[in-house]
All heavy atoms as an XYZ file, in Angstrom:
831
protein
N      -2.373     -7.628      2.410
C      -1.926     -6.704      1.422
C      -2.540     -6.991      0.106
O      -2.452     -8.156     -0.358
C      -0.425     -6.760      1.408
C       0.172     -5.756      0.408
S       0.074     -4.127      1.128
C       0.978     -3.258     -0.147
N      -3.207     -6.060     -0.494
C      -3.827     -6.318     -1.844
C      -2.754     -6.440     -2.948
O      -1.680     -5.971     -2.782
C      -4.672     -5.087     -2.117
C      -4.207     -4.035     -1.225
C      -3.527     -4.719     -0.076
N      -3.154     -7.074     -3.935
C      -2.165     -7.341     -5.036
C      -1.803     -5.931     -5.774
O      -2.606     -5.046     -5.673
C      -2.634     -8.321     -6.037
C      -3.891     -7.961     -6.713
C      -4.474     -9.099     -7.627
O      -3.705     -9.405     -8.599
O      -5.503     -9.623     -7.396
N      -0.621     -5.836     -6.305
C      -0.211     -4.518     -6.880
C      -1.200     -3.958     -7.885
O      -1.344     -2.791     -7.878
C       1.186     -4.940     -7.543
C       1.612     -6.070     -6.743
C       0.365     -6.841     -6.372
N      -1.781     -4.841     -8.656
C      -2.771     -4.163     -9.665
C      -3.927     -3.520     -9.075
O      -4.437     -2.516     -9.444
C      -3.279     -5.296    -10.681
C      -3.989     -4.698    -11.888
C      -4.153     -6.276     -9.978
C      -4.310     -5.558    -12.964
N      -4.391     -4.038     -7.845
C      -5.460     -3.308     -7.049
C      -4.999     -2.059     -6.531
O      -5.762     -1.067     -6.381
C      -6.065     -4.261     -6.034
C      -6.917     -5.444     -6.644
C      -7.381     -6.372     -5.412
C      -8.216     -4.795     -7.337
N      -3.700     -1.946     -6.167
C      -3.169     -0.644     -5.618
C      -3.153      0.268     -6.750
O      -3.516      1.508     -6.650
C      -1.770     -0.909     -4.961
C      -1.182      0.472     -4.644
C      -1.888     -1.759     -3.762
N      -2.723     -0.130     -8.013
C      -2.722      0.812     -9.185
C      -4.162      1.157     -9.419
O      -4.417      2.373     -9.754
C      -2.083      0.072    -10.309
O      -0.838     -0.201    -10.127
N      -5.176      0.230     -9.429
C      -6.515      0.632     -9.821
C      -6.976      1.590     -8.673
O      -7.586      2.620     -9.026
C      -7.352     -0.567     -9.791
C      -7.072     -1.470    -10.943
C      -8.843     -0.250     -9.739
C      -7.759     -2.819    -11.010
N      -6.709      1.380     -7.417
C      -7.065      2.280     -6.294
C      -6.558      3.698     -6.468
O      -7.262      4.713     -6.309
C      -6.697      1.654     -4.979
N      -5.298      3.768     -6.878
C      -4.688      5.053     -7.103
C      -5.324      5.789     -8.270
O      -5.648      6.965     -8.157
C      -3.096      4.921     -7.463
N      -5.699      5.088     -9.373
C      -6.472      5.732    -10.512
C      -7.827      6.204    -10.082
O      -8.263      7.264    -10.471
C      -6.523      4.762    -11.684
N      -8.509      5.356     -9.301
C      -9.827      5.734     -8.813
C      -9.721      6.906     -7.835
O     -10.448      7.871     -7.957
C     -10.430      4.570     -8.085
C     -11.750      4.951     -7.285
C     -10.840      3.421     -9.056
N      -8.696      6.971     -6.945
C      -8.610      7.982     -6.045
C      -8.285      9.359     -6.661
O      -8.871     10.394     -6.327
C      -7.559      7.671     -4.937
N      -7.590      9.291     -7.690
C      -7.245     10.516     -8.397
C      -8.326     10.873     -9.450
O      -8.246     11.976    -10.099
C      -5.926     10.349     -9.215
N      -9.347     10.007     -9.457
C     -10.455     10.239    -10.478
C      -9.867     10.520    -11.902
O     -10.527     11.206    -12.726
C     -11.313     11.454    -10.103
C     -11.979     11.184     -8.770
C     -12.952     12.367     -8.415
C     -13.582     12.105     -7.021
N     -14.358     13.303     -6.619
N      -8.738      9.842    -12.163
C      -8.164      9.992    -13.519
C      -8.812      9.150    -14.547
O      -8.618      9.252    -15.681
N      -9.617      8.177    -14.083
C     -10.192      7.233    -15.053
C     -11.694      7.168    -14.618
O     -12.214      6.508    -13.758
C      -9.612      5.846    -14.849
N     -12.511      7.967    -15.329
C     -13.945      8.165    -14.946
C     -14.684      6.925    -14.933
O     -15.426      6.684    -14.000
C     -14.598      9.134    -15.960
O     -13.720     10.343    -16.026
C     -15.993      9.518    -15.563
N     -14.580      6.058    -15.973
C     -15.287      4.819    -16.047
C     -14.969      3.900    -14.833
O     -15.896      3.286    -14.163
N     -13.773      3.903    -14.396
C     -13.329      3.089    -13.323
C     -13.879      3.662    -11.964
O     -14.363      2.893    -11.165
C     -11.722      3.071    -13.230
C     -10.971      2.011    -12.534
C     -11.395      0.611    -13.040
C      -9.534      2.189    -12.690
N     -13.730      4.948    -11.854
C     -14.274      5.571    -10.673
C     -15.810      5.351    -10.438
O     -16.315      5.011     -9.479
C     -14.000      7.110    -10.685
C     -14.519      7.894     -9.423
C     -13.884      7.864     -8.295
C     -15.816      8.552     -9.570
C     -14.382      8.543     -7.134
C     -16.336      9.124     -8.442
C     -15.610      9.173     -7.276
O     -16.067      9.817     -6.182
N     -16.509      5.549    -11.607
C     -17.968      5.369    -11.538
C     -18.368      3.923    -11.267
O     -19.408      3.685    -10.521
C     -18.570      5.784    -12.949
C     -18.534      7.318    -13.148
O     -18.319      8.092    -12.219
O     -18.649      7.725    -14.372
N     -17.635      2.982    -11.825
C     -17.875      1.637    -11.517
C     -17.728      1.339    -10.030
O     -18.652      0.646     -9.436
C     -16.941      0.750    -12.268
C     -17.036     -0.833    -11.986
C     -18.370     -1.362    -12.515
C     -15.881     -1.536    -12.644
N     -16.720      1.785     -9.459
C     -16.431      1.556     -8.030
C     -17.509      2.297     -7.147
O     -18.117      1.759     -6.206
C     -14.966      2.042     -7.622
C     -14.694      1.942     -6.102
C     -14.016      1.122     -8.282
N     -17.809      3.526     -7.521
C     -18.834      4.294     -6.793
C     -20.150      3.561     -6.806
O     -20.906      3.627     -5.777
C     -18.948      5.732     -7.407
C     -19.721      6.649     -6.627
C     -19.614      8.025     -7.148
C     -20.419      8.951     -6.196
N     -20.302     10.314     -6.512
N     -20.565      3.073     -8.008
C     -21.803      2.297     -8.031
C     -21.782      1.125     -7.164
O     -22.746      0.799     -6.454
C     -22.144      1.946     -9.450
C     -22.767      3.012    -10.282
C     -23.263      2.556    -11.641
N     -22.303      1.646    -12.429
C     -21.482      2.123    -13.248
N     -21.346      3.435    -13.476
N     -20.654      1.254    -13.990
N     -20.712      0.353     -7.124
C     -20.513     -0.844     -6.340
C     -20.698     -0.529     -4.904
O     -21.284     -1.228     -4.088
C     -19.268     -1.594     -6.695
C     -18.888     -2.768     -5.783
C     -19.914     -3.822     -5.956
C     -19.572     -5.057     -4.998
N     -20.713     -5.962     -4.967
N     -20.024      0.578     -4.473
C     -19.923      0.912     -3.078
C     -21.158      1.637     -2.593
O     -21.304      1.894     -1.383
C     -18.690      1.712     -2.760
C     -17.357      0.993     -2.868
C     -17.347     -0.282     -3.133
C     -16.196      1.632     -2.607
C     -16.117     -1.019     -3.183
C     -14.977      0.970     -2.663
C     -14.932     -0.297     -2.932
N     -22.020      2.083     -3.470
C     -23.227      3.012     -3.119
C     -24.011      2.520     -1.905
O     -24.407      3.359     -1.171
C     -24.064      3.240     -4.362
N     -24.257      1.245     -1.806
C     -25.103      0.704     -0.699
C     -24.262      0.380      0.554
O     -24.900     -0.147      1.452
C     -25.954     -0.431     -1.161
C     -26.885     -0.030     -2.261
C     -27.685     -1.202     -2.768
C     -28.647     -0.761     -3.873
N     -29.324     -1.938     -4.470
N     -22.976      0.623      0.647
C     -22.188      0.260      1.690
C     -21.514      1.553      2.205
O     -20.485      1.984      1.765
C     -21.106     -0.692      1.241
C     -20.259     -1.143      2.370
O     -20.223     -0.589      3.446
O     -19.449     -2.087      2.096
N     -22.074      2.256      3.320
C     -21.446      3.522      3.777
C     -20.019      3.361      4.208
O     -19.319      4.377      3.982
C     -22.417      3.744      5.001
C     -23.665      3.039      4.792
C     -23.251      1.720      3.995
N     -19.592      2.279      4.717
C     -18.192      2.045      5.170
C     -17.287      2.151      3.837
O     -16.221      2.743      3.828
C     -17.995      0.905      5.840
N     -17.778      1.503      2.786
C     -17.010      1.501      1.536
C     -16.969      2.834      0.905
O     -15.901      3.246      0.373
C     -17.530      0.396      0.646
N     -18.179      3.481      0.978
C     -18.165      4.910      0.419
C     -17.224      5.832      1.205
O     -16.463      6.661      0.612
C     -19.624      5.474      0.490
C     -19.668      6.943      0.200
C     -20.452      4.716     -0.450
N     -17.137      5.591      2.523
C     -16.164      6.370      3.309
C     -14.673      6.192      2.893
O     -13.990      7.100      2.822
C     -16.395      6.062      4.832
N     -14.424      4.945      2.638
C     -13.084      4.603      2.120
C     -12.827      5.246      0.782
O     -11.714      5.891      0.542
C     -12.869      3.056      2.084
C     -11.616      2.657      1.329
C     -12.935      2.453      3.470
N     -13.734      5.211     -0.044
C     -13.596      5.798     -1.428
C     -13.438      7.321     -1.290
O     -12.552      7.903     -1.987
C     -14.827      5.487     -2.293
C     -14.887      6.111     -3.667
C     -13.633      5.771     -4.553
C     -16.164      5.699     -4.380
N     -14.294      7.888     -0.448
C     -14.275      9.333     -0.328
C     -12.893      9.835      0.343
O     -12.314     10.829     -0.063
C     -15.365      9.853      0.552
C     -16.757      9.771     -0.165
O     -16.738      9.635     -1.441
O     -17.773      9.875      0.534
N     -12.370      8.939      1.304
C     -11.057      9.370      1.851
C      -9.973      9.235      0.850
O      -9.079     10.067      0.834
C     -10.836      8.393      3.134
N     -10.062      8.204      0.011
C      -8.918      8.126     -0.992
C      -9.052      9.268     -1.974
O      -8.023      9.766     -2.426
C      -9.050      6.757     -1.681
N     -10.234      9.544     -2.403
C     -10.456     10.605     -3.386
C     -10.075     12.031     -2.821
O      -9.538     12.890     -3.540
C     -11.931     10.682     -3.874
N     -10.175     12.168     -1.485
C      -9.826     13.472     -0.850
C      -8.281     13.635     -0.728
O      -7.753     14.696     -0.533
C     -10.451     13.606      0.546
N      -7.641     12.494     -0.662
C      -6.180     12.491     -0.519
C      -5.472     11.512     -1.450
O      -4.846     10.559     -0.983
C      -5.858     12.185      0.938
N      -5.541     11.754     -2.764
C      -5.026     10.761     -3.677
C      -3.567     10.553     -3.568
O      -3.021      9.509     -4.085
C      -5.443     11.171     -5.070
C      -5.753     12.640     -4.893
C      -6.182     12.861     -3.450
N      -2.783     11.429     -3.047
C      -1.396     11.336     -2.944
C      -0.931     10.593     -1.670
O       0.246     10.245     -1.532
C      -0.706     12.656     -3.012
C      -0.971     13.540     -4.229
C      -0.392     12.778     -5.480
O       0.656     12.242     -5.463
O      -1.103     12.794     -6.439
N      -1.871     10.394     -0.747
C      -1.532      9.715      0.475
C      -1.728      8.210      0.354
O      -2.788      7.759     -0.029
C      -2.421     10.191      1.689
C      -2.125      9.693      2.985
O      -1.356      8.772      3.130
O      -2.603     10.265      4.023
N      -0.702      7.417      0.645
C      -0.762      5.998      0.345
C      -1.709      5.339      1.362
O      -2.246      4.228      0.941
C       0.632      5.283      0.464
O       1.177      5.623      1.713
C       1.588      5.902     -0.723
N      -1.933      5.808      2.537
C      -2.782      4.995      3.505
C      -4.217      4.913      2.976
O      -4.814      3.812      2.889
C      -2.737      5.687      4.811
C      -1.402      5.358      5.473
C      -1.235      6.084      6.840
N      -1.004      7.532      6.401
C      -1.291      8.532      7.162
N      -1.548      8.478      8.403
N      -0.940      9.748      6.787
N      -4.914      6.073      2.556
C      -6.238      5.910      2.019
C      -6.347      5.076      0.719
O      -7.261      4.325      0.485
C      -6.698      7.295      1.828
C      -5.756      8.191      2.497
C      -4.458      7.443      2.733
N      -5.305      5.226     -0.130
C      -5.249      4.476     -1.376
C      -5.176      2.981     -1.038
O      -5.812      2.135     -1.716
C      -4.215      4.981     -2.351
C      -4.038      4.080     -3.535
C      -4.491      6.424     -2.742
N      -4.243      2.596     -0.181
C      -4.097      1.212      0.171
C      -5.357      0.684      0.894
O      -5.797     -0.446      0.578
C      -2.908      1.114      1.324
O      -1.722      1.507      0.638
C      -2.718     -0.422      1.691
N      -6.096      1.461      1.660
C      -7.308      1.118      2.304
C      -8.377      0.760      1.202
O      -9.108     -0.062      1.237
C      -7.845      2.114      3.264
N      -8.334      1.752      0.129
C      -9.282      1.455     -1.006
C      -8.961      0.246     -1.685
O      -9.802     -0.572     -2.076
C      -9.190      2.616     -1.897
C     -10.163      2.566     -3.174
C     -11.624      2.344     -2.848
C      -9.954      3.902     -3.940
N      -7.642     -0.094     -1.909
C      -7.265     -1.287     -2.568
C      -7.692     -2.548     -1.837
O      -8.102     -3.503     -2.424
C      -5.793     -1.320     -2.852
N      -7.616     -2.431     -0.517
C      -8.049     -3.512      0.342
C      -9.614     -3.742      0.177
O     -10.008     -4.838      0.122
C      -7.663     -3.317      1.816
C      -6.128     -3.427      1.976
C      -5.644     -2.864      3.290
O      -6.462     -2.323      4.181
O      -4.465     -3.117      3.586
N     -10.264     -2.656      0.219
C     -11.746     -2.785      0.050
C     -12.152     -3.259     -1.364
O     -13.061     -4.089     -1.560
C     -12.381     -1.349      0.266
C     -13.833     -1.418      0.338
C     -14.408     -2.299      1.406
N     -15.853     -2.636      1.182
C     -16.281     -3.830      0.715
N     -15.450     -4.858      0.522
N     -17.662     -3.966      0.581
N     -11.283     -2.905     -2.378
C     -11.625     -3.434     -3.815
C     -11.262     -4.948     -3.692
O     -12.032     -5.702     -4.327
C     -10.672     -2.707     -4.752
C     -11.070     -1.268     -5.106
C      -9.958     -0.677     -5.923
C     -12.453     -1.225     -5.749
N     -10.352     -5.441     -3.059
C      -9.995     -6.834     -2.863
C     -11.094     -7.523     -2.289
O     -11.595     -8.651     -2.781
C      -8.743     -7.058     -2.038
C      -8.385     -8.427     -1.801
N      -7.873     -9.225     -2.785
C      -8.520     -9.163     -0.688
C      -7.731    -10.376     -2.234
N      -8.128    -10.375     -0.978
N     -11.738     -7.016     -1.227
C     -12.810     -7.590     -0.583
C     -14.093     -7.628     -1.526
O     -14.792     -8.639     -1.629
C     -13.231     -6.865      0.697
C     -12.092     -6.944      1.792
C     -12.468     -5.921      2.891
O     -13.549     -5.334      2.914
O     -11.550     -5.767      3.746
N     -14.322     -6.524     -2.168
C     -15.494     -6.464     -3.079
C     -15.361     -7.542     -4.260
O     -16.209     -8.157     -4.615
C     -15.552     -5.078     -3.681
N     -14.067     -7.646     -4.790
C     -13.860     -8.634     -5.801
C     -14.088    -10.162     -5.312
O     -14.654    -10.929     -6.034
C     -12.406     -8.628     -6.360
C     -12.173     -7.457     -7.282
C     -10.878     -7.547     -8.009
O      -9.877     -8.169     -7.362
O     -10.766     -7.144     -9.156
N     -13.658    -10.367     -4.051
C     -13.882    -11.676     -3.457
C     -15.425    -11.936     -3.265
O     -15.817    -13.106     -3.356
C     -13.124    -11.824     -2.129
N     -16.141    -10.956     -2.881
C     -17.545    -11.146     -2.658
C     -18.395    -11.149     -4.027
O     -19.415    -11.674     -3.958
C     -18.017     -9.946     -1.837
C     -17.421     -9.844     -0.452
C     -17.725     -8.512      0.286
O     -18.416     -7.577     -0.426
O     -17.283     -8.355      1.365
N     -17.899    -10.563     -4.996
C     -18.780    -10.405     -6.284
C     -17.958    -10.635     -7.504
O     -17.123     -9.693     -7.898
C     -19.330     -8.926     -6.206
C     -20.323     -8.689     -7.415
O     -20.334     -9.541     -8.296
O     -20.978     -7.627     -7.369
N     -18.023    -11.791     -8.056
C     -17.187    -12.116     -9.230
C     -17.574    -11.289    -10.411
O     -16.597    -10.974    -11.213
N     -18.789    -10.876    -10.588
C     -19.098    -10.014    -11.675
C     -18.453     -8.708    -11.653
O     -17.983     -8.135    -12.563
C     -20.657     -9.860    -11.814
C     -21.391    -11.109    -12.342
C     -22.804    -10.850    -12.448
O     -23.310     -9.705    -12.562
O     -23.598    -11.811    -12.344
N     -18.368     -8.109    -10.430
C     -17.763     -6.878    -10.143
C     -16.271     -7.041    -10.469
O     -15.623     -6.180    -11.006
C     -17.873     -6.322     -8.713
C     -17.069     -5.148     -8.401
C     -17.345     -3.907     -8.900
C     -15.967     -5.321     -7.516
C     -16.574     -2.842     -8.575
C     -15.211     -4.217     -7.200
C     -15.456     -2.934     -7.833
N     -15.697     -8.070     -9.993
C     -14.228     -8.355    -10.195
C     -13.912     -8.344    -11.730
O     -12.983     -7.689    -12.131
C     -13.773     -9.742     -9.564
N     -14.757     -9.063    -12.472
C     -14.512     -9.040    -13.943
C     -14.688     -7.670    -14.550
O     -13.924     -7.246    -15.417
C     -15.583    -10.040    -14.578
C     -15.197    -11.538    -14.334
C     -16.214    -12.410    -15.069
O     -16.784    -12.036    -16.073
O     -16.394    -13.519    -14.523
N     -15.734     -7.017    -14.166
C     -15.964     -5.557    -14.697
C     -14.820     -4.632    -14.361
O     -14.409     -3.850    -15.157
C     -17.387     -5.048    -14.122
N     -14.388     -4.727    -13.047
C     -13.247     -3.943    -12.587
C     -11.944     -4.290    -13.410
O     -11.350     -3.208    -13.893
C     -12.987     -4.171    -11.152
C     -11.949     -3.241    -10.491
C     -12.402     -1.775    -10.409
C     -11.594     -3.834     -9.068
N     -11.621     -5.413    -13.653
C     -10.437     -5.824    -14.400
C     -10.632     -5.450    -15.857
O      -9.667     -4.921    -16.504
C     -10.137     -7.258    -14.234
C      -9.895     -7.798    -12.799
C      -8.720     -7.083    -12.181
N      -8.612     -7.503    -10.778
C      -7.499     -8.112    -10.301
N      -6.526     -8.469    -11.052
N      -7.432     -8.394     -9.082
N     -11.754     -5.632    -16.368
C     -12.011     -5.201    -17.823
C     -11.914     -3.711    -17.948
O     -11.324     -3.293    -18.975
C     -13.433     -5.696    -18.303
C     -13.704     -5.317    -19.738
C     -12.755     -5.847    -20.758
O     -12.101     -6.949    -20.468
O     -12.617     -5.204    -21.798
N     -12.428     -2.925    -17.039
C     -12.313     -1.490    -17.150
C     -10.872     -1.066    -17.056
O     -10.361     -0.149    -17.738
C     -13.073     -0.788    -15.988
C     -13.472      0.591    -16.202
C     -14.197      0.925    -17.511
O     -15.174      0.217    -17.856
O     -13.909      1.966    -18.136
N     -10.062     -1.729    -16.271
C      -8.646     -1.468    -16.062
C      -7.928     -1.770    -17.357
O      -7.080     -1.010    -17.728
C      -8.123     -2.260    -14.855
C      -6.555     -1.977    -14.673
C      -5.581     -2.869    -14.836
C      -6.006     -0.787    -14.261
N      -4.444     -2.226    -14.553
C      -4.676     -0.994    -14.180
C      -6.479      0.469    -13.855
C      -3.709     -0.019    -13.756
C      -5.641      1.472    -13.366
C      -4.183      1.275    -13.411
N      -8.280     -2.991    -17.944
C      -7.620     -3.393    -19.230
C      -7.837     -2.322    -20.332
O      -7.068     -1.986    -21.158
C      -8.096     -4.732    -19.661
C      -7.360     -5.887    -19.049
C      -7.785     -7.186    -19.719
N      -9.099     -7.672    -19.367
C      -9.450     -8.272    -18.294
N      -8.508     -8.513    -17.372
N     -10.665     -8.697    -18.052
N      -9.131     -1.849    -20.411
C      -9.490     -0.783    -21.427
C      -8.616      0.466    -21.140
O      -8.152      1.049    -22.012
C     -10.938     -0.368    -21.292
C     -11.930     -1.326    -21.798
C     -13.264     -0.719    -21.710
C     -14.403     -1.743    -21.480
N     -15.668     -1.138    -21.240
N      -8.403      0.826    -19.908
C      -7.682      2.002    -19.576
C      -6.163      1.852    -19.947
O      -5.545      2.670    -20.534
C      -7.785      2.340    -18.139
C      -7.024      3.475    -17.595
C      -7.560      4.797    -18.192
C      -7.062      3.500    -16.074
N      -5.591      0.625    -19.685
C      -4.196      0.453    -19.928
C      -3.955      0.270    -21.427
O      -2.933      0.607    -21.916
C      -3.578     -0.681    -19.156
O      -4.405     -1.893    -19.367
C      -3.635     -0.280    -17.638
N      -4.953     -0.342    -22.132
C      -4.783     -0.459    -23.621
C      -4.951      0.872    -24.226
O      -4.151      1.240    -25.112
C      -5.843     -1.449    -24.186
C      -5.527     -2.897    -23.706
C      -5.940     -1.289    -25.691
C      -6.561     -3.860    -24.031
N      -5.873      1.725    -23.793
C      -6.070      3.005    -24.347
C      -4.847      3.894    -24.153
O      -4.405      4.640    -25.031
C      -7.302      3.644    -23.743
O      -8.408      2.866    -24.000
C      -7.597      5.038    -24.390
N      -4.347      3.972    -22.954
C      -3.336      4.890    -22.596
C      -1.949      4.236    -22.556
O      -0.983      4.972    -22.840
C      -3.629      5.471    -21.170
C      -4.848      6.264    -21.167
N      -6.004      5.786    -20.773
C      -5.024      7.602    -21.475
C      -6.893      6.700    -20.863
N      -6.330      7.816    -21.307
N      -1.788      2.971    -22.449
C      -0.538      2.332    -22.530
C       0.503      2.808    -21.492
O       0.137      3.606    -20.704
N       1.617      2.347    -21.594
C       2.727      2.753    -20.731
C       4.032      3.036    -21.536
O       4.225      2.318    -22.620
C       3.038      1.595    -19.653
C       1.898      1.471    -18.725
C       2.326      0.452    -17.655
O       3.553      0.345    -17.242
O       1.464     -0.332    -17.276
N       4.749      3.878    -21.139
C       6.047      4.144    -21.623
C       7.099      4.101    -20.588
O       6.902      4.492    -19.505
C       6.125      5.603    -22.285
C       7.517      5.909    -22.799
C       5.118      5.616    -23.433
N       8.234      3.342    -20.836
C       9.304      3.255    -19.864
C      10.548      3.716    -20.458
O      11.061      3.021    -21.410
C       9.436      1.821    -19.291
C       8.221      1.229    -18.687
N       7.924      1.653    -17.364
C       7.195      0.562    -19.166
C       6.740      1.074    -17.099
N       6.283      0.418    -18.166
N      11.001      4.926    -20.193
C      12.313      5.401    -20.662
C      13.303      5.231    -19.680
O      13.125      5.461    -18.508
C      12.050      6.901    -20.965
C      11.183      7.155    -22.160
O      11.273      6.604    -23.237
N      10.103      7.968    -21.832
N      14.528      4.903    -20.197
C      15.711      4.815    -19.285
C      16.957      5.250    -19.936
O      17.172      4.818    -21.020
C      15.776      3.338    -18.880
C      16.929      3.105    -17.915
C      17.014      1.670    -17.455
O      16.199      0.761    -17.837
N      17.859      1.395    -16.498
N      17.636      6.103    -19.353
C      18.948      6.599    -19.827
C      19.992      6.206    -18.862
O      19.885      6.515    -17.641
C      18.928      8.183    -20.044
C      20.333      8.574    -20.526
C      17.840      8.523    -21.019
N      21.020      5.529    -19.321
C      22.108      5.185    -18.390
C      23.425      5.566    -18.938
O      23.550      5.953    -20.116
C      22.150      3.588    -18.258
O      22.322      3.005    -19.517
C      20.828      3.008    -17.640
N      24.374      5.651    -18.105
C      25.727      6.093    -18.507
C      25.785      7.533    -18.532
O      24.919      8.338    -18.055
N      26.941      8.084    -19.166
C      27.167      9.497    -19.233
C      26.469     10.011    -20.533
O      26.748      9.561    -21.557
C      28.592      9.774    -19.278
C      29.291      9.448    -18.044
O      28.783      9.533    -17.015
N      30.541      8.963    -18.151
N      25.625     11.083    -20.333
C      24.957     11.652    -21.554
C      25.700     12.981    -21.794
O      25.728     13.833    -20.926
C      23.461     12.003    -21.209
C      22.800     12.571    -22.288
C      22.793     10.587    -20.866
N      26.167     13.155    -22.967
C      26.922     14.357    -23.368
C      26.181     15.232    -24.341
O      26.385     16.424    -24.527
C      28.249     14.113    -23.974
O      28.028     13.208    -25.092
C      29.162     13.271    -23.010
N      25.041     14.622    -24.922
C      24.129     15.346    -25.764
C      22.813     15.573    -25.286
O      22.534     15.404    -24.047
N      21.858     15.685    -26.150
C      20.500     15.963    -25.747
C      19.784     14.702    -25.652
O      20.059     13.772    -26.573
C      19.806     16.986    -26.689
C      20.381     18.324    -26.628
C      19.826     19.223    -27.729
C      20.471     20.616    -27.521
N      20.410     21.367    -28.788
N      18.871     14.535    -24.764
C      17.993     13.307    -24.676
C      16.499     13.758    -24.705
O      16.154     14.709    -23.956
C      18.365     12.564    -23.400
C      17.337     11.380    -23.209
C      19.737     12.084    -23.333
N      15.672     13.062    -25.477
C      14.328     13.289    -25.513
C      13.687     12.029    -25.090
O      13.843     11.016    -25.650
C      13.840     13.710    -26.886
C      12.306     13.873    -26.995
C      14.497     14.971    -27.334
N      12.807     12.184    -24.051
C      11.969     11.051    -23.639
C      10.546     11.410    -23.912
O      10.019     12.412    -23.360
C      12.240     10.640    -22.221
C      13.664     10.167    -21.929
C      13.866      9.782    -20.507
O      13.541     10.621    -19.638
N      14.382      8.571    -20.335
N       9.837     10.654    -24.611
C       8.472     11.031    -25.021
C       7.649      9.868    -25.433
O       8.120      8.707    -25.627
C       8.560     12.045    -26.170
N       6.376     10.095    -25.545
C       5.402      9.083    -26.021
C       4.411      9.891    -26.887
O       4.084     10.961    -26.552
C       4.691      8.465    -24.891
C       3.677      7.467    -25.437
C       2.955      6.717    -24.274
N       2.114      5.718    -24.717
C       0.765      5.837    -24.983
N       0.174      6.980    -24.638
N       0.109      4.857    -25.435
N       4.065      9.213    -27.995
C       2.974      9.950    -28.880
C       3.382     11.288    -29.293
O       2.504     12.257    -29.002
C       1.551      9.840    -28.214
C       1.099      8.456    -27.959
O       1.614      7.462    -28.591
O       0.200      8.204    -27.162
N       4.369     11.473    -29.922
C       4.702     12.844    -30.446
C       4.002     12.983    -31.822
O       4.261     12.167    -32.652
C       6.301     12.954    -30.643
C       6.604     14.295    -31.225
C       6.923     12.789    -29.259
N       3.253     14.015    -31.932
C       2.479     14.384    -33.129
C       3.179     15.660    -33.658
O       2.843     16.787    -33.109
C       1.024     14.488    -32.889
C       0.462     13.349    -32.271
N       0.034     12.195    -33.002
C       0.121     13.032    -30.961
C      -0.351     11.255    -32.258
N      -0.416     11.733    -31.034
N       3.996     15.509    -34.711
C       4.715     16.674    -35.196
C       6.139     16.524    -35.052
O       6.694     15.451    -34.685
N       6.946     17.593    -35.182
C       8.299     17.531    -35.202
C       8.855     17.954    -33.889
O       8.276     18.697    -33.080
C       8.958     18.523    -36.224
C       8.528     18.053    -37.607
O       8.452     16.840    -37.957
N       8.355     19.031    -38.490
N      10.065     17.451    -33.531
C      10.837     17.864    -32.335
C      12.156     18.645    -32.931
O      12.752     18.022    -33.710
C      11.175     16.725    -31.516
C      10.032     16.034    -30.938
C      12.181     17.228    -30.376
C      10.298     14.823    -30.127
N      12.270     19.846    -32.429
C      13.454     20.564    -32.982
C      14.349     20.845    -31.671
O      13.865     21.481    -30.744
C      13.081     21.970    -33.548
C      12.286     21.679    -34.839
N      12.810     21.413    -36.025
C      10.929     21.796    -34.977
C      11.840     21.229    -36.867
N      10.650     21.516    -36.333
N      15.605     20.423    -31.727
C      16.526     20.693    -30.629
C      17.479     21.770    -30.949
O      17.992     21.844    -32.093
C      17.101     19.416    -30.182
C      16.280     18.310    -29.837
C      17.001     16.983    -29.540
C      15.452     18.705    -28.547
């Protein structure tokens, strides 16, 4: 089982939501038809966990085989997560009023 970060990377690659990440993986896999097939299967069904997990496993193998690729992959992921960041909102208990959960609001919110 690949580590969770590789599953996240594979999901982003499969959804083609991170162009730099997708292009990096596509270049790495270009000379390996089996790896290209795994990438294509994940891209064709980004919501299906089986192809995404298979891609994560292939990324794990590629990292083990090529330290430079491993560094480039992790650096591209870091850029993506720094650029986009994460927001974790949680509301607990009884809510009797309005709740707004947001990130990067530019302008006013009127309720």
